[in-house]
N, C-alpha and C positions, 0 to 999 in steps of 0.2 A: 743523326741520331741512330745509337746503338740499335741492333739489332736484338730482338727478343729469343730469349733462350728454350729451348723447349726438350723436357728432357724424358727420352724415351724406358723403358723397363720391360723386357720381356721372357720368355723361358720357353714356353712349348711351341711347337710348330703354327698350332693355334693363335696363339697370341704373337707371333712374330706375322702370319699371314694379314691380323688386320692392322696391326701397327704399322707396318713396312710403307703398305700405300699411302696412309694418311701421314707420315714422314717424308715419304715424296715431295707430297703436294707441300706441307709447310716449310718445306728447304725452301720453298722458292722466295719465301720473304722472313725465314727467320732462322737461327744457327741450333742445328740439329745434334744433339749429345745423345750418344747410348750406349746402355748399359744391356748386356745381354747375357745367359746363360743357356745350357739346353740344347733343344735342338733347334732353337731359334736363331741362333749365332752363325747360321751358314745363309740363313736366310736372309741377313742383315748382309752381310759379306757379298751375295751374290748381287744384292739390289745395290751395291756401291760404297756403302757405310763402311768409313772407321769405328771401330769398337772405342769408349774411354773406356771400360772394364767389362772384360769376358771372364765370367763363371766357366767351371767343367761342364761337359755333355749333362753328368748326374750327379748332384750334389750327395744323393746317397751312395753312391758308389765311392764318390771321391770330392769328401767335404773341402769348403773354402770357405772364407772371411772375407768380409768386406766391409768397413766404415760407412753404413748409408750416410749417418747424418755427417760426416765430414767432405763425402762427394757433392752434397746438395750444397755446402758451405762454398765449395771451391765454384762450382759450377755458376752459382746462383740462377737457378733456372724461372723462368716467368711460371710454368705452368708444370706438374710432374706426368707424363701419360704411361700407363702400364696397363698390358694384359690380368688374366687371370687365371695363370696356370694349376697344373694339380698333377701334384701339390703343388701349390705355392711356395713361395721360398723367395728373391731376391723380389719382386714385384709387392712382395707385403712389407719386406722391411724399409724401402724406398717408400712406400707409400706412409708407411707409419712415421717415418722421417719427413716427409713433409707437410704433416699435421699439425707435428712439432714446433716445424720450422715455418707455419700458416702459409705453405705455397698449397696453391690451389691444385688438388689434386683430381684426375681424370682416368674411369675405367673403362676398357673397350671390351665388351664380352667377345666371345668367339665361337661359346655354345650358353644354352638357354639355365640360369641357375648359379654362371660363374661368380654372382655377387657374395655369394654365401662364402668364397672362398678369401675373401679379403678380410682383415681383422682393422685396415682403416677405416675413413671415414671420408668417400670422395665428395665433391661438389659437383660431378655430374659423371652419369653413367649412361652409354651407348649400350644398348640392348637392339639384340637381332631385329625384331616383329613387334607386329602388336603383342603376342603371346611373351615375348618376353616381357615388355613393359608391365603385362598382371602378373608377371612371376615377381618381378622387382618390386611392385605395387603391395607384394602380400607381406613383405619384408617387413617388421614395424621399424627394422634401423634406417629405412629409408624412405618413413613418411612424405618427410619434409627436403627429400633429393633430389634433384632436377634430372629427369631421366630423357632420354631423346635413343630414337629412333636411328643406330646407324645403318639397316639395312644387313642381309645376311649375304655373305662372302661368298660363297658356296654358290648364290645362284649370278655370280658375275661369270664366272668360269662354265657356268651352263649356258648362259646364254646364249652363247656364239661356238658353242664347242664342236672344234672340228676333230671326227673319229677318225686315226687312221685306218687306213685302207686293210693294210697287213695287219690289225688289230682286228678289224670288221671282218674280215677273213676267216683266222684262227676263232673268232667265237662261232661264226658261222657252222665253222668245220664240227664245233665236238656235239654230243646228242644232247637234245633237249625235252624236258624243258633247260637251260642254264641256270645254276643255283649260286651266287657269290655268299659266300661265308666272310663279313667281318668283324674283326674282335680283338681285343685288346685290354690285359687287366685280368685279374684271379676270376671275376665273373665268369669270366667266356667257357672255361671248364662246363660249368653246369650248361649254357645257355649249347653247348656241340652236344654234351649228353642229351638233351633233349631234341638237337636236330637231326642225331643219329638216332635214336629211337623212331623218329619220323621218318626219316629218308627208310629205313625198312618198312615200314606202312606205307611206302609210296610205288604203286607199279610202275613198271612200263619205266621206258629209258629215261635217265636224265645225266650231267654231268652239275657235280662240286667243286667249285674253284674258290679254294682259301688265299683269304689274304687277311695274313695276321699280323698285328703289328708288329715290327722289328724292336725295339722296346721293350717287350716282354717276351719276344720269343726265346731271347737267350737269358731271360732273369730266371732264376734257380726258385722254382715253386718249394713245397716241403718235400724235403727228402732230398735226394742227390741229382733227381732230375732237374732238365728245365722246364718252364712252360710248353713252349716248344716242343718236345720230345713228348709230354702227354698229350696234347693234341693232338700232332700226327699221329700217336699210337690209337688215340680213339675215332681217326677217321680209315684208320689201317685197312679195317675190313673192306672197305669199298675199295679197293685195287685199284683198276686203271678208271675208274669212275670219277676220281680224285684227279684234277688236272691245273699244274699250274699256267697260268697266265703273266708272263713277265712282263711289266710294263709301268713307265712312270707316270700313266695315268689313268688314275684309279677311279675319277669319275666318270669315263668313259665305259670303264667295263661295267660299272653300276647302271649307267645307262643301257649297255647292253644286253646286261644280265635278266633275266625274265621274273625269278626273284631273286631279291637280296637280303639275306639273314642277319641279323648284331643284335645286341644288348641294348646300346643307343649311340652307333655312329653316324659322325655326318653324310656317310655315303649310304646312307639312308634317302638323305634329299634327293641325288640323281633320281634313283628310285621313283622317287614322289613325280620331278618333275617329265622323267621320260613315260609318265602312266602306266609303270610297270608293278611289281606285286613286290612289296617294300614288308617285311615282317620284325616286327623286336620282339625277342624270346623275354617274356619277364619269368627269373627265376627269383627265390630270396635270396638268393648274392647277386643276382642282376638288381635287385630294388637294393640291398646294402649298399653297393660300390654307387650306382645313381646317386644316391641319398649322400652320400660321404662327399661325392664331389661336385655336387649341387644342392643338396637339398629338394631333390625332386625324388618321388617315390614311382611318377610314371615318366615314359619317353613324351616330350609336347607334342610330338607329331603324333604319334598313338590318340593322347588325352583328345584330340581335334578329329579322330578318325582316317587321319591322311595316311596312318600305317597301320597296316595287320598288328594285333597284339597275341600272342596264344604264350599259353601258360603252362601246357602239358603237350605231349608226345600227338601230333595227327597226321594224316597223310595230309603232301603239301598239295593233294589235286582235288581238296576239298576245299582250299582256300579259291579256287578258278569258279566255283559257282556261282552264274551271271547274277542273282540277285546282292551274292556277297562283292562283285567285283563292282556292279553299279552304286553300291554304296560308297566304295572305297573312292572310286572317279568323281564322285559331288563330292567328297572331303576333302580331295587331292587339290580338285578344280576352285574349290571353295578359302582353302589356304594361299594358295599360288595370286590368285586375285589380290589378293591382301599384300603380299611378302614383295617385298621390293632386294634389289640389288645391292651390295653395301659399296656406299658413296662418299669416298676420301676427304673430297673437296666440299660438303655439306661436315662431314666431322669438325675437318679442319676447319673452317668459319665458324662453329662453333665451341672450340674450344680456345682461338684465339677473342672470342667473346667475353671470355672470363678475365680478359686483363688490357680489353679494352676502356 
């Protein structure tokens, strides 16, 4: 009997990170065909997969075209599995083509609310956790769509994370508290503006560690400056208090930092796991950005109380009041008691159930 073919389509690193382990499992008994663009390309190549089609790193800067319907006709997959990148591109094209060809379509979310990005109609949506299920169910498009919990991939990396000794030593050398700033996207500017005002109000020593998304630091903002130049300019007044910590292990930095500040980065989760202080800065620009990407107006972990949420400048020391910390820890424990790691083998089995 010929092996079933499964076509995977991804764009961003988040999508690649959930699709690649799923494809590895399915490769044991299926023919896996990969279409990829963006940052996910290297993720597939590092995992040893050949690409049937490869797009550019950023289709907005380097436009390209592909005939999704023709590829589906040639490949004839049993199922099409896509990520949900932002902004969505090939994943949407192949999803719509799968609908037209009456091929079962599966979406795997790597962030809450990703289901709002696709225009196609999937037979099965995998989401991160119980929060994700509720978010999908609120969308009237998916009232009759099967929804399953895949687990949160970030928890896989955090379960048995090994923090390199040199990184731990470097973080220990910095003046406390250490504050990790994570961002990417136009709304990061407004978040940094609130953080800057908050740091001016924060007494004593501290160290700020910026970790800003490379996809955005080199992108032009309004005028001639890049976002990176704007962001670095806002932080320039703090001089030597701003310290770069070069490492590929961003999760470890987030677990070691006393405070992590971001609009809605996935790096807030390691701070939750480590029972540190994660802060989501909620500005009108952040809300607009989050809503455009996910349909949501609040960061889900802030909504359930596992992450602090601030909307205006404040001394960061105010957050360390025992009563506030106790409430934060209780919500963090409650979330972590229900959340599970990403289970690629279970995801694979559920996908195959569509064609058995």
